[in-house]
N, CA, C and O atoms as a CHARMM CRD file, in Angstrom:
* protein
*
  368
    1    1 MET  N    162.43200-213.71800 189.30000 PROA 1      0.00000
    2    1 MET  CA   163.55900-214.23200 188.55000 PROA 1      0.00000
    3    1 MET  C    163.53200-213.71600 187.11200 PROA 1      0.00000
    4    1 MET  O    164.57900-213.37300 186.56200 PROA 1      0.00000
    5    2 ALA  N    162.36100-213.65700 186.50300 PROA 2      0.00000
    6    2 ALA  CA   162.23700-213.21000 185.11400 PROA 2      0.00000
    7    2 ALA  C    162.71700-211.76700 184.96400 PROA 2      0.00000
    8    2 ALA  O    163.31000-211.41800 183.94300 PROA 2      0.00000
    9    3 GLU  N    162.46300-210.92000 185.97700 PROA 3      0.00000
   10    3 GLU  CA   162.88700-209.53300 185.89900 PROA 3      0.00000
   11    3 GLU  C    164.40400-209.42200 185.77700 PROA 3      0.00000
   12    3 GLU  O    164.90500-208.54400 185.07400 PROA 3      0.00000
   13    4 GLU  N    165.12800-210.29300 186.44400 PROA 4      0.00000
   14    4 GLU  CA   166.58200-210.24400 186.41600 PROA 4      0.00000
   15    4 GLU  C    167.12400-210.61100 185.03700 PROA 4      0.00000
   16    4 GLU  O    168.21800-210.18200 184.67100 PROA 4      0.00000
   17    5 GLU  N    166.37500-211.39500 184.27100 PROA 5      0.00000
   18    5 GLU  CA   166.82400-211.83500 182.96100 PROA 5      0.00000
   19    5 GLU  C    166.67500-210.76300 181.88800 PROA 5      0.00000
   20    5 GLU  O    167.32800-210.83800 180.84700 PROA 5      0.00000
   21    6 ILE  N    165.81900-209.76000 182.13100 PROA 6      0.00000
   22    6 ILE  CA   165.59600-208.70000 181.15800 PROA 6      0.00000
   23    6 ILE  C    166.69900-207.65700 181.29400 PROA 6      0.00000
   24    6 ILE  O    166.89000-207.07900 182.36400 PROA 6      0.00000
   25    7 ALA  N    167.42100-207.42100 180.20400 PROA 7      0.00000
   26    7 ALA  CA   168.47400-206.41300 180.20800 PROA 7      0.00000
   27    7 ALA  C    167.87100-205.08200 179.78700 PROA 7      0.00000
   28    7 ALA  O    167.47800-204.90800 178.63400 PROA 7      0.00000
   29    8 VAL  N    167.79900-204.13700 180.73000 PROA 8      0.00000
   30    8 VAL  CA   167.22000-202.83200 180.41900 PROA 8      0.00000
   31    8 VAL  C    168.31600-201.80900 180.17800 PROA 8      0.00000
   32    8 VAL  O    169.39000-201.87200 180.77600 PROA 8      0.00000
   33    9 TYR  N    168.02900-200.87800 179.30200 PROA 9      0.00000
   34    9 TYR  CA   168.95500-199.80200 178.95900 PROA 9      0.00000
   35    9 TYR  C    169.10900-198.82600 180.12200 PROA 9      0.00000
   36    9 TYR  O    170.20300-198.33100 180.39200 PROA 9      0.00000
   37   10 ASP  N    167.98200-198.55500 180.81400 PROA 10     0.00000
   38   10 ASP  CA   168.00000-197.57100 181.88900 PROA 10     0.00000
   39   10 ASP  C    166.74200-197.73800 182.75000 PROA 10     0.00000
   40   10 ASP  O    165.81200-198.44700 182.36700 PROA 10     0.00000
   41   11 GLU  N    166.72300-197.09100 183.89500 PROA 11     0.00000
   42   11 GLU  CA   165.53300-197.01000 184.72800 PROA 11     0.00000
   43   11 GLU  C    165.10700-195.55000 184.74700 PROA 11     0.00000
   44   11 GLU  O    165.92200-194.66200 184.99500 PROA 11     0.00000
   45   12 VAL  N    163.82400-195.30400 184.48400 PROA 12     0.00000
   46   12 VAL  CA   163.32300-193.93600 184.34500 PROA 12     0.00000
   47   12 VAL  C    162.13300-193.71700 185.26900 PROA 12     0.00000
   48   12 VAL  O    161.22000-194.54100 185.32900 PROA 12     0.00000
   49   13 GLU  N    162.15200-192.60000 185.98900 PROA 13     0.00000
   50   13 GLU  CA   161.02400-192.22800 186.85400 PROA 13     0.00000
   51   13 GLU  C    159.85000-191.80100 185.97800 PROA 13     0.00000
   52   13 GLU  O    160.04000-191.12900 184.96500 PROA 13     0.00000
   53   14 ILE  N    158.64700-192.18800 186.36500 PROA 14     0.00000
   54   14 ILE  CA   157.43900-191.87300 185.60700 PROA 14     0.00000
   55   14 ILE  C    157.27700-190.35800 185.43400 PROA 14     0.00000
   56   14 ILE  O    156.73600-189.90300 184.42600 PROA 14     0.00000
   57   15 GLU  N    157.74100-189.58400 186.40900 PROA 15     0.00000
   58   15 GLU  CA   157.64200-188.12500 186.33600 PROA 15     0.00000
   59   15 GLU  C    158.45800-187.54700 185.17600 PROA 15     0.00000
   60   15 GLU  O    158.18200-186.44000 184.71200 PROA 15     0.00000
   61   16 ASP  N    159.45800-188.29500 184.71200 PROA 16     0.00000
   62   16 ASP  CA   160.30400-187.82900 183.60800 PROA 16     0.00000
   63   16 ASP  C    159.74800-188.21300 182.24000 PROA 16     0.00000
   64   16 ASP  O    160.31700-187.85200 181.21100 PROA 16     0.00000
   65   17 MET  N    158.63300-188.94700 182.23100 PROA 17     0.00000
   66   17 MET  CA   158.03900-189.39900 180.97500 PROA 17     0.00000
   67   17 MET  C    156.87700-188.48600 180.58700 PROA 17     0.00000
   68   17 MET  O    156.30500-187.80100 181.43500 PROA 17     0.00000
   69   18 ASP  N    156.53200-188.48500 179.29100 PROA 18     0.00000
   70   18 ASP  CA   155.37500-187.73300 178.79700 PROA 18     0.00000
   71   18 ASP  C    154.20500-188.69200 178.67100 PROA 18     0.00000
   72   18 ASP  O    154.39000-189.87000 178.36600 PROA 18     0.00000
   73   19 PHE  N    152.98200-188.17900 178.91000 PROA 19     0.00000
   74   19 PHE  CA   151.79500-189.02100 178.77100 PROA 19     0.00000
   75   19 PHE  C    150.98200-188.56400 177.57000 PROA 19     0.00000
   76   19 PHE  O    150.64400-187.38600 177.45700 PROA 19     0.00000
   77   20 ASP  N    150.66800-189.48900 176.67800 PROA 20     0.00000
   78   20 ASP  CA   149.83700-189.22000 175.51100 PROA 20     0.00000
   79   20 ASP  C    148.41300-189.66100 175.84700 PROA 20     0.00000
   80   20 ASP  O    148.12100-190.85600 175.88100 PROA 20     0.00000
   81   21 GLU  N    147.51500-188.67500 176.09900 PROA 21     0.00000
   82   21 GLU  CA   146.13800-189.00100 176.49400 PROA 21     0.00000
   83   21 GLU  C    145.38300-189.74500 175.40100 PROA 21     0.00000
   84   21 GLU  O    144.55000-190.60100 175.69900 PROA 21     0.00000
   85   22 THR  N    145.66300-189.43200 174.14500 PROA 22     0.00000
   86   22 THR  CA   144.97200-190.07500 173.02600 PROA 22     0.00000
   87   22 THR  C    145.31000-191.55800 172.95300 PROA 22     0.00000
   88   22 THR  O    144.41800-192.39400 172.81400 PROA 22     0.00000
   89   23 LEU  N    146.59700-191.88500 173.04500 PROA 23     0.00000
   90   23 LEU  CA   147.03400-193.27900 172.94900 PROA 23     0.00000
   91   23 LEU  C    147.02300-193.99900 174.29300 PROA 23     0.00000
   92   23 LEU  O    147.12200-195.22500 174.34300 PROA 23     0.00000
   93   24 GLN  N    146.90300-193.23700 175.38900 PROA 24     0.00000
   94   24 GLN  CA   146.93400-193.79600 176.74400 PROA 24     0.00000
   95   24 GLN  C    148.26100-194.52000 177.00800 PROA 24     0.00000
   96   24 GLN  O    148.28500-195.61400 177.57200 PROA 24     0.00000
   97   25 VAL  N    149.36600-193.88400 176.58600 PROA 25     0.00000
   98   25 VAL  CA   150.69800-194.44900 176.79500 PROA 25     0.00000
   99   25 VAL  C    151.63100-193.38500 177.36600 PROA 25     0.00000
  100   25 VAL  O    151.48400-192.19100 177.10600 PROA 25     0.00000
  101   26 TYR  N    152.58900-193.85900 178.14700 PROA 26     0.00000
  102   26 TYR  CA   153.69600-193.01800 178.59700 PROA 26     0.00000
  103   26 TYR  C    154.81600-193.17600 177.58000 PROA 26     0.00000
  104   26 TYR  O    155.04400-194.26700 177.05800 PROA 26     0.00000
  105   27 GLU  N    155.51900-192.07100 177.30000 PROA 27     0.00000
  106   27 GLU  CA   156.60600-192.09600 176.31900 PROA 27     0.00000
  107   27 GLU  C    157.85900-191.44200 176.90300 PROA 27     0.00000
  108   27 GLU  O    157.79300-190.57100 177.77100 PROA 27     0.00000
  109   28 TYR  N    158.99700-191.89800 176.39100 PROA 28     0.00000
  110   28 TYR  CA   160.29100-191.35900 176.81600 PROA 28     0.00000
  111   28 TYR  C    161.23900-191.46300 175.63000 PROA 28     0.00000
  112   28 TYR  O    161.26200-192.49400 174.95800 PROA 28     0.00000
  113   29 PRO  N    162.02800-190.41500 175.35300 PROA 29     0.00000
  114   29 PRO  CA   162.92100-190.44500 174.18100 PROA 29     0.00000
  115   29 PRO  C    163.93400-191.59200 174.23300 PROA 29     0.00000
  116   29 PRO  O    164.55400-191.84300 175.26600 PROA 29     0.00000
  117   30 CYS  N    164.08700-192.27400 173.11000 PROA 30     0.00000
  118   30 CYS  CA   165.07200-193.34800 172.96500 PROA 30     0.00000
  119   30 CYS  C    166.29100-192.79200 172.22400 PROA 30     0.00000
  120   30 CYS  O    166.14400-191.90600 171.38200 PROA 30     0.00000
  121   31 PRO  N    167.47800-193.29300 172.52100 PROA 31     0.00000
  122   31 PRO  CA   168.67300-192.82600 171.81800 PROA 31     0.00000
  123   31 PRO  C    168.60800-193.01300 170.30000 PROA 31     0.00000
  124   31 PRO  O    169.30500-192.31400 169.56500 PROA 31     0.00000
  125   32 CYS  N    167.77800-193.95000 169.81900 PROA 32     0.00000
  126   32 CYS  CA   167.69400-194.19600 168.38300 PROA 32     0.00000
  127   32 CYS  C    166.88500-193.11200 167.66100 PROA 32     0.00000
  128   32 CYS  O    166.88400-193.05400 166.43100 PROA 32     0.00000
  129   33 GLY  N    166.19300-192.25000 168.42800 PROA 33     0.00000
  130   33 GLY  CA   165.40000-191.18900 167.82500 PROA 33     0.00000
  131   33 GLY  C    163.90000-191.42900 167.94600 PROA 33     0.00000
  132   33 GLY  O    163.11500-190.49900 167.76600 PROA 33     0.00000
  133   34 ASP  N    163.49600-192.63500 168.24100 PROA 34     0.00000
  134   34 ASP  CA   162.08000-192.94700 168.43900 PROA 34     0.00000
  135   34 ASP  C    161.75700-192.73200 169.92800 PROA 34     0.00000
  136   34 ASP  O    162.49500-192.02700 170.61600 PROA 34     0.00000
  137   35 LYS  N    160.68100-193.32200 170.42700 PROA 35     0.00000
  138   35 LYS  CA   160.30800-193.16800 171.83800 PROA 35     0.00000
  139   35 LYS  C    159.97100-194.52200 172.45000 PROA 35     0.00000
  140   35 LYS  O    159.30300-195.35300 171.83500 PROA 35     0.00000
  141   36 PHE  N    160.45600-194.72700 173.69000 PROA 36     0.00000
  142   36 PHE  CA   160.01900-195.87200 174.48000 PROA 36     0.00000
  143   36 PHE  C    158.54400-195.64400 174.78000 PROA 36     0.00000
  144   36 PHE  O    158.12000-194.50400 174.97000 PROA 36     0.00000
  145   37 GLN  N    157.75300-196.72400 174.82400 PROA 37     0.00000
  146   37 GLN  CA   156.33600-196.59600 175.13700 PROA 37     0.00000
  147   37 GLN  C    155.89900-197.70200 176.08400 PROA 37     0.00000
  148   37 GLN  O    156.36300-198.84000 176.00500 PROA 37     0.00000
  149   38 ILE  N    154.98800-197.33200 176.98700 PROA 38     0.00000
  150   38 ILE  CA   154.34800-198.32300 177.85100 PROA 38     0.00000
  151   38 ILE  C    152.91200-197.87600 178.07800 PROA 38     0.00000
  152   38 ILE  O    152.65900-196.70100 178.34100 PROA 38     0.00000
  153   39 ALA  N    151.97800-198.80300 177.97900 PROA 39     0.00000
  154   39 ALA  CA   150.55800-198.49100 178.12500 PROA 39     0.00000
  155   39 ALA  C    150.19700-198.21900 179.58000 PROA 39     0.00000
  156   39 ALA  O    150.70300-198.87000 180.49400 PROA 39     0.00000
  157   40 LEU  N    149.32500-197.25700 179.77300 PROA 40     0.00000
  158   40 LEU  CA   148.82700-196.93500 181.10400 PROA 40     0.00000
  159   40 LEU  C    148.20100-198.16600 181.75700 PROA 40     0.00000
  160   40 LEU  O    148.40100-198.40700 182.94800 PROA 40     0.00000
  161   41 ALA  N    147.44700-198.94100 180.98300 PROA 41     0.00000
  162   41 ALA  CA   146.78400-200.14100 181.51900 PROA 41     0.00000
  163   41 ALA  C    147.78400-201.13300 182.09600 PROA 41     0.00000
  164   41 ALA  O    147.50900-201.75500 183.12200 PROA 41     0.00000
  165   42 ASP  N    148.94600-201.29300 181.45100 PROA 42     0.00000
  166   42 ASP  CA   149.97000-202.20600 181.96300 PROA 42     0.00000
  167   42 ASP  C    150.47700-201.74800 183.33100 PROA 42     0.00000
  168   42 ASP  O    150.71200-202.56600 184.22000 PROA 42     0.00000
  169   43 LEU  N    150.64200-200.44500 183.49000 PROA 43     0.00000
  170   43 LEU  CA   151.12000-199.92000 184.76400 PROA 43     0.00000
  171   43 LEU  C    150.03600-199.98800 185.83300 PROA 43     0.00000
  172   43 LEU  O    150.32800-200.24200 187.00100 PROA 43     0.00000
  173   44 GLN  N    148.77700-199.75900 185.43300 PROA 44     0.00000
  174   44 GLN  CA   147.68000-199.78100 186.40200 PROA 44     0.00000
  175   44 GLN  C    147.47300-201.16100 187.00900 PROA 44     0.00000
  176   44 GLN  O    147.22000-201.28200 188.20800 PROA 44     0.00000
  177   45 ASP  N    147.58100-202.20700 186.18400 PROA 45     0.00000
  178   45 ASP  CA   147.37400-203.55100 186.73700 PROA 45     0.00000
  179   45 ASP  C    148.68400-204.21100 187.14500 PROA 45     0.00000
  180   45 ASP  O    148.71800-205.39300 187.48900 PROA 45     0.00000
  181   46 GLU  N    149.76400-203.42900 187.10400 PROA 46     0.00000
  182   46 GLU  CA   151.09600-203.86600 187.53000 PROA 46     0.00000
  183   46 GLU  C    151.58100-205.11700 186.80100 PROA 46     0.00000
  184   46 GLU  O    152.37900-205.88400 187.34000 PROA 46     0.00000
  185   47 SER  N    151.09500-205.32300 185.56300 PROA 47     0.00000
  186   47 SER  CA   151.50200-206.50000 184.80200 PROA 47     0.00000
  187   47 SER  C    152.84200-206.30000 184.10400 PROA 47     0.00000
  188   47 SER  O    153.48900-207.26700 183.70200 PROA 47     0.00000
  189   48 ASN  N    153.25900-205.04200 183.96000 PROA 48     0.00000
  190   48 ASN  CA   154.46800-204.76700 183.20100 PROA 48     0.00000
  191   48 ASN  C    155.02500-203.41400 183.63000 PROA 48     0.00000
  192   48 ASN  O    154.27000-202.45400 183.78500 PROA 48     0.00000
  193   49 ASP  N    156.33600-203.33300 183.82300 PROA 49     0.00000
  194   49 ASP  CA   156.96200-202.03900 184.09100 PROA 49     0.00000
  195   49 ASP  C    158.10100-201.77100 183.10200 PROA 49     0.00000
  196   49 ASP  O    158.97600-200.94200 183.35100 PROA 49     0.00000
  197   50 ILE  N    158.06800-202.49200 181.97600 PROA 50     0.00000
  198   50 ILE  CA   159.09900-202.35000 180.95200 PROA 50     0.00000
  199   50 ILE  C    158.53300-201.60300 179.74700 PROA 50     0.00000
  200   50 ILE  O    157.56500-202.04900 179.13000 PROA 50     0.00000
  201   51 ALA  N    159.14100-200.46700 179.41700 PROA 51     0.00000
  202   51 ALA  CA   158.76000-199.71000 178.22700 PROA 51     0.00000
  203   51 ALA  C    159.72000-200.10600 177.10700 PROA 51     0.00000
  204   51 ALA  O    160.93000-200.19100 177.31300 PROA 51     0.00000
  205   52 VAL  N    159.16600-200.34500 175.93100 PROA 52     0.00000
  206   52 VAL  CA   159.98800-200.77500 174.79700 PROA 52     0.00000
  207   52 VAL  C    159.97400-199.72900 173.70300 PROA 52     0.00000
  208   52 VAL  O    159.01600-198.97000 173.55900 PROA 52     0.00000
  209   53 CYS  N    161.04900-199.70100 172.93600 PROA 53     0.00000
  210   53 CYS  CA   161.13000-198.83600 171.76800 PROA 53     0.00000
  211   53 CYS  C    160.69100-199.66200 170.56300 PROA 53     0.00000
  212   53 CYS  O    161.21100-200.75700 170.34800 PROA 53     0.00000
  213   54 PRO  N    159.73500-199.15000 169.76600 PROA 54     0.00000
  214   54 PRO  CA   159.26800-199.90700 168.61100 PROA 54     0.00000
  215   54 PRO  C    160.28300-199.97800 167.47100 PROA 54     0.00000
  216   54 PRO  O    160.12100-200.78300 166.55400 PROA 54     0.00000
  217   55 SER  N    161.33000-199.14300 167.51500 PROA 55     0.00000
  218   55 SER  CA   162.28900-199.08900 166.41000 PROA 55     0.00000
  219   55 SER  C    163.60200-199.81700 166.65600 PROA 55     0.00000
  220   55 SER  O    164.33100-200.12300 165.71200 PROA 55     0.00000
  221   56 CYS  N    163.90500-200.09500 167.92400 PROA 56     0.00000
  222   56 CYS  CA   165.16200-200.79300 168.21700 PROA 56     0.00000
  223   56 CYS  C    164.92400-201.79200 169.34800 PROA 56     0.00000
  224   56 CYS  O    163.78700-201.98000 169.77900 PROA 56     0.00000
  225   57 SER  N    165.95800-202.41300 169.81700 PROA 57     0.00000
  226   57 SER  CA   165.78900-203.46500 170.81900 PROA 57     0.00000
  227   57 SER  C    165.90800-202.96400 172.26200 PROA 57     0.00000
  228   57 SER  O    165.85700-203.76500 173.19600 PROA 57     0.00000
  229   58 LEU  N    166.06400-201.65300 172.45400 PROA 58     0.00000
  230   58 LEU  CA   166.25100-201.13100 173.80700 PROA 58     0.00000
  231   58 LEU  C    164.95200-201.14100 174.60900 PROA 58     0.00000
  232   58 LEU  O    163.86000-200.98700 174.06300 PROA 58     0.00000
  233   59 MET  N    165.10300-201.32700 175.92300 PROA 59     0.00000
  234   59 MET  CA   163.98500-201.31200 176.85700 PROA 59     0.00000
  235   59 MET  C    164.40900-200.53600 178.09900 PROA 59     0.00000
  236   59 MET  O    165.58700-200.50800 178.45400 PROA 59     0.00000
  237   60 ILE  N    163.42700-199.90400 178.76000 PROA 60     0.00000
  238   60 ILE  CA   163.69800-199.23000 180.02900 PROA 60     0.00000
  239   60 ILE  C    162.71000-199.73700 181.07000 PROA 60     0.00000
  240   60 ILE  O    161.60100-200.15700 180.74200 PROA 60     0.00000
  241   61 ARG  N    163.12800-199.69100 182.32300 PROA 61     0.00000
  242   61 ARG  CA   162.23300-200.03600 183.42300 PROA 61     0.00000
  243   61 ARG  C    161.64500-198.73100 183.95300 PROA 61     0.00000
  244   61 ARG  O    162.37700-197.77400 184.20500 PROA 61     0.00000
  245   62 VAL  N    160.32500-198.69200 184.12000 PROA 62     0.00000
  246   62 VAL  CA   159.63100-197.50500 184.60800 PROA 62     0.00000
  247   62 VAL  C    159.47200-197.61400 186.12200 PROA 62     0.00000
  248   62 VAL  O    158.92600-198.59200 186.63200 PROA 62     0.00000
  249   63 ILE  N    159.95000-196.60800 186.82400 PROA 63     0.00000
  250   63 ILE  CA   159.85600-196.54600 188.27400 PROA 63     0.00000
  251   63 ILE  C    158.66800-195.64300 188.61200 PROA 63     0.00000
  252   63 ILE  O    158.64800-194.47300 188.23000 PROA 63     0.00000
  253   64 TYR  N    157.67000-196.18900 189.33400 PROA 64     0.00000
  254   64 TYR  CA   156.45800-195.41900 189.59500 PROA 64     0.00000
  255   64 TYR  C    155.71000-195.94800 190.81800 PROA 64     0.00000
  256   64 TYR  O    155.95100-197.05600 191.29600 PROA 64     0.00000
  257   65 ASP  N    154.79800-195.11500 191.30000 PROA 65     0.00000
  258   65 ASP  CA   153.83800-195.49800 192.33100 PROA 65     0.00000
  259   65 ASP  C    152.46300-195.41000 191.69800 PROA 65     0.00000
  260   65 ASP  O    152.22000-194.52000 190.88300 PROA 65     0.00000
  261   66 GLN  N    151.55600-196.31400 192.05300 PROA 66     0.00000
  262   66 GLN  CA   150.20500-196.32700 191.48600 PROA 66     0.00000
  263   66 GLN  C    149.51800-194.96700 191.60100 PROA 66     0.00000
  264   66 GLN  O    148.85000-194.53000 190.66400 PROA 66     0.00000
  265   67 GLU  N    149.67500-194.30000 192.73400 PROA 67     0.00000
  266   67 GLU  CA   148.96900-193.03100 192.93400 PROA 67     0.00000
  267   67 GLU  C    149.48500-191.90500 192.03700 PROA 67     0.00000
  268   67 GLU  O    148.82800-190.87200 191.91200 PROA 67     0.00000
  269   68 ASN  N    150.65200-192.08700 191.41100 PROA 68     0.00000
  270   68 ASN  CA   151.20100-191.06300 190.52700 PROA 68     0.00000
  271   68 ASN  C    150.81100-191.24400 189.06600 PROA 68     0.00000
  272   68 ASN  O    151.19100-190.43400 188.22000 PROA 68     0.00000
  273   69 LEU  N    150.05600-192.29800 188.75900 PROA 69     0.00000
  274   69 LEU  CA   149.65800-192.52700 187.37000 PROA 69     0.00000
  275   69 LEU  C    148.59600-191.52600 186.93800 PROA 69     0.00000
  276   69 LEU  O    147.84700-191.00100 187.76200 PROA 69     0.00000
  277   70 TRP  N    148.54300-191.26900 185.62800 PROA 70     0.00000
  278   70 TRP  CA   147.56600-190.34700 185.06400 PROA 70     0.00000
  279   70 TRP  C    146.15700-190.83600 185.32300 PROA 70     0.00000
  280   70 TRP  O    145.87600-192.03200 185.25500 PROA 70     0.00000
  281   71 LYS  N    145.26400-189.88600 185.62400 PROA 71     0.00000
  282   71 LYS  CA   143.84700-190.19900 185.82300 PROA 71     0.00000
  283   71 LYS  C    143.03000-189.21600 185.00200 PROA 71     0.00000
  284   71 LYS  O    143.40400-188.05000 184.87800 PROA 71     0.00000
  285   72 PRO  N    141.91000-189.67900 184.43700 PROA 72     0.00000
  286   72 PRO  CA   141.03700-188.74600 183.71300 PROA 72     0.00000
  287   72 PRO  C    140.56800-187.64000 184.64600 PROA 72     0.00000
  288   72 PRO  O    140.45700-187.85600 185.85300 PROA 72     0.00000
  289   73 LYS  N    140.29300-186.46800 184.10700 PROA 73     0.00000
  290   73 LYS  CA   139.88700-185.31700 184.92700 PROA 73     0.00000
  291   73 LYS  C    138.70900-185.64900 185.83200 PROA 73     0.00000
  292   73 LYS  O    138.75700-185.35300 187.02600 PROA 73     0.00000
  293   74 ALA  N    137.65800-186.25200 185.30000 PROA 74     0.00000
  294   74 ALA  CA   136.47400-186.57300 186.09700 PROA 74     0.00000
  295   74 ALA  C    136.83000-187.50400 187.25200 PROA 74     0.00000
  296   74 ALA  O    136.34800-187.33100 188.37100 PROA 74     0.00000
  297   75 GLU  N    137.67700-188.49300 186.97200 PROA 75     0.00000
  298   75 GLU  CA   138.08600-189.44600 188.01000 PROA 75     0.00000
  299   75 GLU  C    138.95900-188.76100 189.05100 PROA 75     0.00000
  300   75 GLU  O    138.84200-189.03700 190.24500 PROA 75     0.00000
  301   76 ALA  N    139.83400-187.86900 188.59900 PROA 76     0.00000
  302   76 ALA  CA   140.73200-187.16900 189.52100 PROA 76     0.00000
  303   76 ALA  C    139.93800-186.23000 190.42900 PROA 76     0.00000
  304   76 ALA  O    140.31500-186.02300 191.58300 PROA 76     0.00000
  305   77 ASP  N    138.83900-185.66000 189.91900 PROA 77     0.00000
  306   77 ASP  CA   138.03500-184.73400 190.71300 PROA 77     0.00000
  307   77 ASP  C    137.05000-185.45100 191.63200 PROA 77     0.00000
  308   77 ASP  O    136.59800-184.86800 192.61700 PROA 77     0.00000
  309   78 ALA  N    136.71300-186.68700 191.33500 PROA 78     0.00000
  310   78 ALA  CA   135.68000-187.42100 192.07900 PROA 78     0.00000
  311   78 ALA  C    135.93800-187.47700 193.58700 PROA 78     0.00000
  312   78 ALA  O    135.02100-187.18900 194.35600 PROA 78     0.00000
  313   79 PRO  N    137.13300-187.83000 194.04400 PROA 79     0.00000
  314   79 PRO  CA   137.33600-187.90400 195.49000 PROA 79     0.00000
  315   79 PRO  C    137.10400-186.56200 196.18600 PROA 79     0.00000
  316   79 PRO  O    136.64300-186.52400 197.32700 PROA 79     0.00000
  317   80 ILE  N    137.42100-185.46600 195.50200 PROA 80     0.00000
  318   80 ILE  CA   137.22000-184.14600 196.09500 PROA 80     0.00000
  319   80 ILE  C    135.72100-183.88800 196.23200 PROA 80     0.00000
  320   80 ILE  O    135.27000-183.39300 197.26500 PROA 80     0.00000
  321   81 SER  N    134.94700-184.21900 195.19800 PROA 81     0.00000
  322   81 SER  CA   133.49800-184.01700 195.22800 PROA 81     0.00000
  323   81 SER  C    132.87000-184.86500 196.32300 PROA 81     0.00000
  324   81 SER  O    132.02400-184.37600 197.07100 PROA 81     0.00000
  325   82 GLU  N    133.27000-186.12200 196.43000 PROA 82     0.00000
  326   82 GLU  CA   132.73400-186.99900 197.45800 PROA 82     0.00000
  327   82 GLU  C    133.05600-186.44600 198.84900 PROA 82     0.00000
  328   82 GLU  O    132.22700-186.47700 199.75900 PROA 82     0.00000
  329   83 SER  N    134.26700-185.94800 198.98000 PROA 83     0.00000
  330   83 SER  CA   134.70000-185.40000 200.26100 PROA 83     0.00000
  331   83 SER  C    133.83800-184.19400 200.62300 PROA 83     0.00000
  332   83 SER  O    133.42900-184.04100 201.77400 PROA 83     0.00000
  333   84 ALA  N    133.56500-183.34700 199.64400 PROA 84     0.00000
  334   84 ALA  CA   132.74600-182.16000 199.88800 PROA 84     0.00000
  335   84 ALA  C    131.33800-182.57300 200.29400 PROA 84     0.00000
  336   84 ALA  O    130.75800-181.97300 201.20000 PROA 84     0.00000
  337   85 GLU  N    130.77600-183.59300 199.63600 PROA 85     0.00000
  338   85 GLU  CA   129.43700-184.07300 199.97700 PROA 85     0.00000
  339   85 GLU  C    129.41000-184.62300 201.40800 PROA 85     0.00000
  340   85 GLU  O    128.45300-184.40200 202.15000 PROA 85     0.00000
  341   86 GLN  N    130.46500-185.33400 201.78000 PROA 86     0.00000
  342   86 GLN  CA   130.54000-185.89400 203.11800 PROA 86     0.00000
  343   86 GLN  C    130.59900-184.79000 204.16400 PROA 86     0.00000
  344   86 GLN  O    129.98400-184.89600 205.22500 PROA 86     0.00000
  345   87 GLN  N    131.34900-183.72400 203.85500 PROA 87     0.00000
  346   87 GLN  CA   131.45700-182.61000 204.79200 PROA 87     0.00000
  347   87 GLN  C    130.10900-181.92300 204.98300 PROA 87     0.00000
  348   87 GLN  O    129.77000-181.52300 206.09700 PROA 87     0.00000
  349   88 VAL  N    129.33900-181.78400 203.90200 PROA 88     0.00000
  350   88 VAL  CA   128.01700-181.16100 203.97900 PROA 88     0.00000
  351   88 VAL  C    127.10200-182.04200 204.82800 PROA 88     0.00000
  352   88 VAL  O    126.35500-181.53700 205.66600 PROA 88     0.00000
  353   89 ALA  N    127.15700-183.35800 204.61300 PROA 89     0.00000
  354   89 ALA  CA   126.32600-184.29500 205.36400 PROA 89     0.00000
  355   89 ALA  C    126.67500-184.23600 206.86400 PROA 89     0.00000
  356   89 ALA  O    125.78300-184.28800 207.71000 PROA 89     0.00000
  357   90 VAL  N    127.94100-184.13000 207.18000 PROA 90     0.00000
  358   90 VAL  CA   128.37900-184.07500 208.57900 PROA 90     0.00000
  359   90 VAL  C    127.92200-182.75800 209.21200 PROA 90     0.00000
  360   90 VAL  O    127.50500-182.73700 210.37000 PROA 90     0.00000
  361   91 ALA  N    127.99900-181.66300 208.45400 PROA 91     0.00000
  362   91 ALA  CA   127.60900-180.36100 208.96700 PROA 91     0.00000
  363   91 ALA  C    126.10100-180.28500 209.22000 PROA 91     0.00000
  364   91 ALA  O    125.65300-179.57600 210.12100 PROA 91     0.00000
  365   92 ALA  N    125.33200-181.01200 208.42700 PROA 92     0.00000
  366   92 ALA  CA   123.86400-180.96800 208.57700 PROA 92     0.00000
  367   92 ALA  C    123.43400-181.82200 209.70600 PROA 92     0.00000
  368   92 ALA  O    122.24000-181.91600 209.98900 PROA 92     0.00000
């Protein structure tokens, strides 16, 4: 019910947003000239899908799947390494 009460300016696919690794936030240009922002942590724990602009009152809803969120390089490579180790173990 709370989601219906929030008036959003637009709905934006996560693929259309930029990710700032330093700040750990997704950003998208706002019509006011600033950028909508939403923290990666909010999207990871699914607590929030609303990106807000710090300069005006506009908000957007971020459309995304958990598996499409940014992951650190080491974390992104880990499943491949584990898979390779498993294949070696099976072959032996």
